[in-house]
N, C-alpha and C positions, 0 to 999 in steps of 0.2 A: 562583554557581550555576551549573550547566549547563542548557541547554534543549536539547531535540530537538526539531526540525519533521519532521512526518511526511509527504510530501505523497504526495501518489498521481500518478501519470502522467497525462495528458490523454488526450479520447476516443478510443478506437478504433473499427472498425466493430465487432467484439463487444459493446464496452461498450454502443454506439449500439442494438445489435441485442439485447440482453439475453441472450447466449448465455456459455457456461461458457469462460474461456480462460484459463491457467491455467499454468504453467512451460513444457509440451509446446508451447505456441502462441507464435512469437514475432512477435506482430499487429503490425502497424504503426500511427504513429498518424494520424489524419486531417488534414487540415489545419487544422479546428477546432481537434484535440488538440493540435497545436503551436504554435498562436495562443494555449494554456491557457499551457505552458510560457513563451512571451514572457510572454503578461500577468502571472504572478508574477512572474518575473526582471524585468519594470521595476518593480510592485509595491515588491518586497523592493530594489533597485537600492544603497538603501544600508545594507544589513544586512552586515555582517562574519562569514561564515561561519567559523568553526574551522577546518570539515570541512566536505567535501559526500560522502556514502556514494550507492551505487545499487543497487538490482539491477541483474544483467547482461541482462537482457532486452531489447533494443532499446527498448521503449517507454519502460521507465523512463532507460535511458542516454540518449537521446536530449533528454528531459527537465531530465536533471544537465544535459549538457553545455552546454544553452542557457542555463541558470543558471550554470555555474560559467565559462563563457569570458567571462563581462562581468569578471570576476574575475581572469581569469588561471590558474586553480586547476584542478586535473586533479580529476575524482571519483574516490572509492575504489570499487570495484567487488567488493560481498561475494556471493558463492553464498547466504548466508543471508539474504538480502533477496528471494530470487525468489518469485513468485507460487505460491500451494498447487499442486501437481498434481492438475489433474482425470482423471486416467487415460482410460478410454474414453467420458468426456464432455464430453472436450475439443470446442471448434467446437459443440455439441449445445446445442438450447434447454432451457428447463426441461421443456418438455411433451415432447419427443422424449427425454428423458433419463426423465422419470416412467414412459412406456410402454416403453423399452427395458428399465432396469434397474431396476423398480418398487421390490424388497424393498431393495436396496443404497440405493434414495433413500430409501425410509421409514426406514430405520435412520439416514442420514447426516443429514437432516432432524433427526430426535430429538435423538440425539447427536454431530456430526462431532468431538468429542474424539478420539473412539476407534474410530470408524465412518467410513471414510475414502470418498470417491466408489469407482467399480469400478475397480480395479487403480490407485488414487491415493493421495493422502498423507491424514494425518490430522492434525487442529488440534495435537495433539500434537506431531508431528513439527516442524510449521511453529513452533511456540511455542518448542522447543527450540535450532534452527538459530538464529531469528534474534534471541533471545535472548544468544546468544554475541558477535552481533555489537553488541545494546546494549550489552552489559558490555565488550568492546572500547571503544568510544567513550567509557565512562566511566572506562575505566584509563587513556586517551590525553589527553581533555578534561576537566578537573575545572571548568571554567568556557567562560562564553560559549555561542555558540549553532551549531547543527550540526544540518546539514540530511541528510534519510535518503528519497530516493525510491524509491518502494518501491510494492505493490498492494494491493489492496482487501482483499482475506482477509487478506494479512499482516499490513498494517497494524491492521485490526480484533482480529487475533489477538494481537498484541504489544500492545497497550493492554489488553486484557480481562488477558494476563498481570502486566502491569507494574501495573494497578489492583485488582488480588486478585478479577478477575469472573472465575470460571468460562468456559475459553477453548470449551466446549462451546454457549454460549452466544453466539458473537462475532457470528452474523449476526441475533443477536433485540435486542441491548444498544445496539450503538454503529455510526451511519452513517457511508459513508465515498465520499461520491456522485466523479466523475472532479475530476481538480485539487483537491483540499479539502486542505486542512492541517490537522492537529491536532499542538497543543505541549504536550508533558511536560516540568514542573520536576525537577529533583533536588537535594533539601537536606536537611538533618538529619532531617527525617520521612518521609521515601522519596518515592517518584515521586510527582507531584503534576499532576492533570491542568490544565491552564491554558484551551485550545483545542482546542474538539472541530469536527472537520468545516466548518473556515470557507472560504469562497468568497469574501469581499469581495474579492478580487485581479481578480478577473472580471470583464471589460464585462457588459451585461444579456444582448446578443445569444448569449453564450456562456452565461451562467447558464440561458437559456430553451433551450435543447437537451435534445432528449427522451435517454433511456438511462440509465443506471445506473453 
């Protein structure tokens, strides 16, 4: 049986301050964000990953490299795993977006599957590119554990798509806090969600940090 572990990267200043941070913002991990990656690597130190995949953005690559370096592995970088594009909303707060792009924001919150952020990317588009990577993994690894290091929106969209949940509901159906991991297994009856947004690998001081 194949199990894919979808890990969100650690804290950035944007996740800490609850600002939109998508594919156009190559945010840096905070020191706490790096510590989250170290904590995951230590907790899963005995896990034999068949492969480790990563988004190309630095916050995911550093997290993936922290884990892979302990096993002398090289992460496989795929553009399909990058974060959703927030367009003109990048690096802005929700209040700023609502004020400056009110109509677009209302349409997006109602149905982000088909209505993207202003000059950004729809959830359908994210689902299409990310599922291509999932299929690549399934073609290459029929059993074992594979780690995918990606982003908040992208992971939630992929999980919705795999589980038959309307991707337009990704913001309201599944949680994905920083450094959380969700596990999907693939067997005869299709994708099965085994774990959702687990953060038991984090010490208490990291669990208590504010942000999204």
